C-alpha positions in Angstrom: 14.8 20.1 -5.0 12.9 19.3 -1.8 10.2 17.5 -3.8 12.8 15.6 -5.8 14.4 14.4 -2.5 11.0 13.5 -1.1 10.2 11.5 -4.3 13.4 9.5 -4.1 13.3 8.9 -0.3 9.6 7.9 -0.2 9.9 5.9 -3.4 12.7 3.8 -1.9 10.8 3.4 1.4 7.7 2.2 -0.4 9.8 -0.2 -2.5 11.4 -1.6 0.6 8.0 -2.1 2.3 6.8 -4.0 -0.7 9.9 -6.2 -0.6 9.1 -7.0 3.1 5.5 -7.9 2.1 6.6 -10.1 -0.8 9.1 -11.9 1.4 6.5 -12.5 4.2 4.1 -13.8 1.6 6.7 -16.1 0.1 7.6 -17.5 3.5 4.0 -18.1 4.4 3.3 -19.8 1.0 6.4 -21.9 1.5 5.4 -23.0 4.9 1.9 -24.0 3.7 3.5 -25.9 0.8 5.9 -27.7 3.1 3.0 -28.9 5.2 1.5 -30.7 2.1 4.7 -32.2 0.8 6.2 -35.5 1.7 10.0 -35.9 2.3 10.3 -37.5 -1.1 8.5 -34.5 -2.7 10.9 -32.1 -1.0 13.9 -34.2 -2.2 12.7 -34.2 -5.8 11.6 -30.6 -6.0 14.3 -29.1 -3.9 13.9 -25.5 -2.5 12.4 -23.2 -5.0 12.9 -19.4 -4.7 9.9 -17.3 -5.2 10.9 -14.7 -7.8 10.6 -11.0 -7.0 7.6 -9.4 -8.7 9.5 -6.5 -10.2 6.6 -4.6 -11.8 4.6 -4.7 -8.5 7.7 -3.3 -6.7 8.1 -0.6 -9.3 4.5 0.3 -8.8 5.0 0.8 -5.1 8.2 2.8 -5.8 6.3 5.2 -8.1 3.3 5.5 -5.8 5.6 6.1 -2.8 7.5 8.8 -4.6 4.6 10.6 -6.4 2.0 10.5 -3.7 3.6 10.0 -0.3 6.7 12.0 -1.2 5.5 14.8 -3.3 1.7 15.1 -3.1 1.5 14.7 0.7 4.1 17.5 1.1 1.8 19.8 -0.8 -1.5 18.6 0.7 -0.5 18.6 4.4 1.9 21.5 4.5 0.4 23.9 2.0 -3.3 23.0 1.3 -4.5 21.9 4.8 -3.1 25.1 6.5 -4.9 27.3 4.0 -8.2 25.4 4.5 -8.1 24.7 8.3 -5.4 27.0 9.6 -2.3 26.2 11.6 -3.9 25.6 15.0 -3.5 22.5 17.1 -6.8 22.9 19.1 -9.1 20.0 19.1 -11.6 21.5 16.7 -8.9 22.1 14.0 -7.4 18.7 14.6 -10.7 16.8 14.3 -11.5 18.8 11.1 -8.2 17.9 9.5 -8.4 14.2 10.5 -12.0 13.9 9.4 -11.4 15.5 6.0 -8.3 13.3 5.5 -10.1 10.1 6.5 -13.4 10.7 4.6 -12.2 12.7 1.5 -8.5 12.6 0.9 -7.9 8.9 1.7 -10.8 7.2 -0.1 -10.9 9.5 -3.1 -7.2 10.3 -3.6 -4.6 8.5 -1.5 -5.7 4.9 -2.1 -7.1 5.2 -5.6 -3.8 6.7 -6.8 -2.0 3.5 -5.9 -4.3 1.5 -8.1 -4.1 3.9 -11.0 -0.3 3.9 -10.8 -0.3 0.1 -10.8 -2.7 0.0 -13.8 -0.2 2.1 -15.8 2.7 -0.2 -15.1 0.7 -3.4 -15.6 -1.1 -1.9 -18.6 -4.8 -2.4 -17.8 -7.6 0.2 -17.8 -8.4 2.8 -15.2 -11.8 1.3 -14.9 -10.3 -2.1 -14.0 -8.1 -0.3 -11.5 -11.1 1.2 -9.8 -12.9 -2.1 -9.9 -9.9 -3.7 -8.0 -9.9 -0.8 -5.5 -13.6 -1.3 -4.8 -13.0 -5.1 -4.5 -10.3 -4.6 -1.9 -12.4 -2.1 0.0 -15.6 -4.3 0.1 -14.0 -7.8 0.4 -10.7 -7.3 2.1 -11.5 -4.4 4.5 -8.9 -2.0 3.0 -10.5 1.2 4.3 -11.2 -0.2 7.7 -7.5 -1.2 8.0 -6.5 2.3 6.8 -8.8 4.1 9.2 -7.8 1.9 12.1 -4.1 2.9 11.7 -4.2 6.4 10.3 -7.1 7.8 12.3 -5.1 7.8 15.6 -1.8 8.6 13.8 -3.2 11.7 12.1 -4.5 12.9 15.4 -0.9 12.9 16.6 0.3 14.4 13.3 -1.9 17.4 13.4 -2.2 17.8 17.2 1.2 17.0 18.6 4.0 16.6 16.0 5.7 19.9 15.0 4.9 21.1 11.4 8.5 20.6 10.1 8.5 17.0 11.3 5.0 16.0 10.1 6.0 14.5 6.7 8.9 12.6 8.3 6.6 11.2 11.0 4.0 10.2 8.3 6.8 8.6 6.3 7.9 6.5 9.2 4.4 5.2 10.0 3.7 4.7 6.3 6.5 2.2 5.9 4.5 -0.2 8.1 1.2 0.8 6.5 2.7 0.0 3.0 3.6 -3.5 4.2 -0.1 -4.0 5.1 -1.3 -2.3 1.9 0.9 -4.4 -0.3 -0.3 -7.6 1.4 -4.0 -6.6 1.0 -3.7 -5.7 -2.7 -1.7 -9.0 -3.3 -4.4 -11.0 -1.5 -7.1 -9.3 -3.6 -5.3 -10.1 -6.8 -4.7 -13.7 -5.8 -8.4 -14.1 -5.1 -9.3 -12.7 -8.5 -6.8 -14.9 -10.2 -8.1 -18.0 -8.5 -11.6 -17.1 -9.6 -10.6 -16.4 -13.2 -8.3 -19.3 -13.9 -8.6 -23.0 -13.6 -5.6 -25.3 -13.9 -6.0 -29.0 -14.6 -3.2 -30.1 -12.3 -4.6 -28.1 -9.4 -1.6 -25.9 -8.9 -2.5 -22.4 -7.7 -2.1 -19.6 -10.2 1.0 -17.5 -10.4 0.1 -13.9 -9.4 1.3 -11.1 -11.6 -0.3 -7.7 -11.0 
């Protein structure tokens, strides 16, 4: 039952974070478009709502529920104490944070999001990993992750009480997921612009 509650709670949180990211992107695109339109263009076109990317939002819901809700509960509250112990001394904290940053995050935490998305959007796992690599090398995904989560995890393992750790991580991860959603969307947009060429010069609609 606790894992079910964690799945639902973290899934909804991740979905909400993606909605914020989508809304921010839509507002930014709208502002950029307004700068290029004349008053006549605006009058003719009217205000166009950017539709919600439902499959993208579903992917974040599933990722939030499966990994951040269920897997992290097991990893941080069951696996880590067995490997590193329960101590909050500096050696134990540094060991946990280092292992999280250099092993768990790049090889489990982040790739899982791309794999979940590949299932929902129905493309191959190899394509998912290619997209992950692309976002790491071109859009600084890991650098952004380490910049936020390195200091946060020092607090998690060194200061925050054990029974509040998952709740603390969940709170911070809401803001991280907004960043993560924006990075993955930016990477997808860049790939779409490379792959497609429209005669009228209109930018490609991003789906996935």
